[in-house]
N, C-alpha and C positions, 0 to 999 in steps of 0.2 A: 449373580450380580455383584454380590459382596466381594468376590475374588477379583472381579474385573476392576472395581475401584481400588482395591488394595494393590493390584498389580500395576495399574496405570495412574496412580495418584499423582506421582511426580509430573507426568506428561499432561494430565488434566489441569494441574496447577500452572504449568507453563502455558497451556492454551488459554486459561483464564487471564494470566498476566499479559500474554501476547494480545488478547482481545481488548484489554484495558488500554494498553499502548496504542493499539490501532485506532481506538476511539479517540484518544488524545491527538492522534495524527489527523483525523478527520477535522477536529476542531481547529488545529493549527493550519491545515490546508485552507479551510474556509476563511479563517482570520487573515492569512497572508493574501489570499486572493482579494478579499475585501480592502485591505490596506493598500495593496498595489493599485487597485482600480481608483481609490481615493486620492493617493499621493501622486500618481502619474500625471493627472491634469495640471498639477502644480509645476511640472517640469515641461510637459508638452501640451500642445493645445488639444482641446476636447475633440475637435474635428479630425485631427491626426489619429487620436486614440480609438476612435470609432471605425477607423479604416484599416487599411493594409499596413502591416508591419514590414512584410517581405514578400514580394511577388515570386512565385516558384517559376524559374525560367522555363520557357518552352511549353507552358501549360496555362490554362485559364484559372488555375487555383492560386490562392494566396494564403500566407500565414497571417492571421489577424492578431491584434493586440491582446484580445481575450485568451488566445492560445498561449501567448508569451506569459501572461499572468498566471494562467493555469499551470504551465510548466515550472515557473518559479515557485509557486505554492507546493507543487508535488515535490520538488527537490528539497525544500526546507522541511516539509513534513516528513519526508523519508529520512533525512538526516537525524531529525528528532526521534523518530521511531527506531532507527538503527541504534542510536546511543542508548535509548531507554531499554530496548530488547537486549543489547549487549550487557548492560549493567544489571538488569532485573530479570527479564523473562528467561534468558539463556546464560545466566551468569556462570562463570567458571573461574577457576584459578589458573587455567591453562589457555589464556587468551592468545590468539595469534595477533599480529600487528593490526592496528586500527585500520589502515587502508587495505590490508589483505582480506579482512572480513567485510569491508565496506562494499567492494565491487560485486561479490556474489549477492549481497543484500539488495543492491540496486537492481541487479538483473531480475531477481525474484520480484521486487517492487514493480518493475516495468511489466513483467509477465502478468502479475496480478491486476495491474491497471488495464492491460489489454483484455484480460478475462472479463473484468467489470464492464468495459465498453462493449464487448461483444455480447454479453448477456443483456445489457440495457437495449441494444439494438433489437435483439430477439424479442424481448418483452414489449418493446414499444412499436414494433412494426405491425401494421394492420393485417398483413398477409401471413404472419408467422402463426403456426399452429400452437405455439406457446405464448402468444401475445396476451397481454392483460386485456380483459374485456372493457371496451369503451363504454358499456352501459353502466359499469360500476366506477371506472376511473375516467370521469368526463371533465376533469380539471375544474369543477364548479367550486370546490373548496380545497383547503390545504390537505385534508385527509383523503380527498378523492383525486389528487394530482398524480397522474400516471408516472411522471418523471421521478417524483420522490420515491414512490414504491419500487419502481424499477431499480433505482439506485440502491435502496436498502436491501432488496432481494439480492442484487448482484454483489454487494459487499458481503452479505451473509454467506453467499456461496464461495466467495474468494478467500475469506479469512482462513478456513481450514486448509485449503490448498496452499496458501501462502505460508501458514504455520508449518505444515509438514516439509515444504521445501526448505524453509529456513532452519528448521530443527535438524533435518537429516542431510542437508547440504551446506548451507552458509555456515552455521556455527558448529556442526559436528565434524565435518570433514577436515577443518583447519585447527581443531582443538584436540589433538591427540596427546594423550598422557605419555610422557617418556617412560621407558622401561625402568623399573625400580633397580637401584644399584645395590650390590651386596657389600659387605664390610670392606672388601678390597677395592672398592670403587668401580668395579665392572658390573655389567648387567647381570641380573640373577638368571640362572638357567634351570 
């Protein structure tokens, strides 16, 4: 076990920093959602905000205002997480361009968001064999609210997945160290 920690100390430190940044992203996401929901009625009527933002053509489905607020909150939180991870969790002297690293990070963020939503559906569905028991999570108090626990469990599962994708794809693939040069200015052989 001692050798494990010695060998992976750097990666475990990155995972800890990545988790702290992720926690800050959750706070930012909730704050932006709250602010958007509070400020929007000052711009549009409350009746408009409780309804449809955009009807999806040819279907009975609609995009509602809370989805718009959620998307804005996700984008702002992901930008914050990206910058903090770039500077702190996966810092390097060999950064690629800001936008070049941003797009893979956002793809990973969207994949993690999809994973979270899928896990929440599985945990909250009455017919799921992995569903949380309604006898315990009956929504009678905050600590017994099924949605909160499903969200926490889903985030807990998605963090390591997101970490490894970002570590080995987003930030590693585009931060290649150039070959060292010899005294004559050419690459070493």
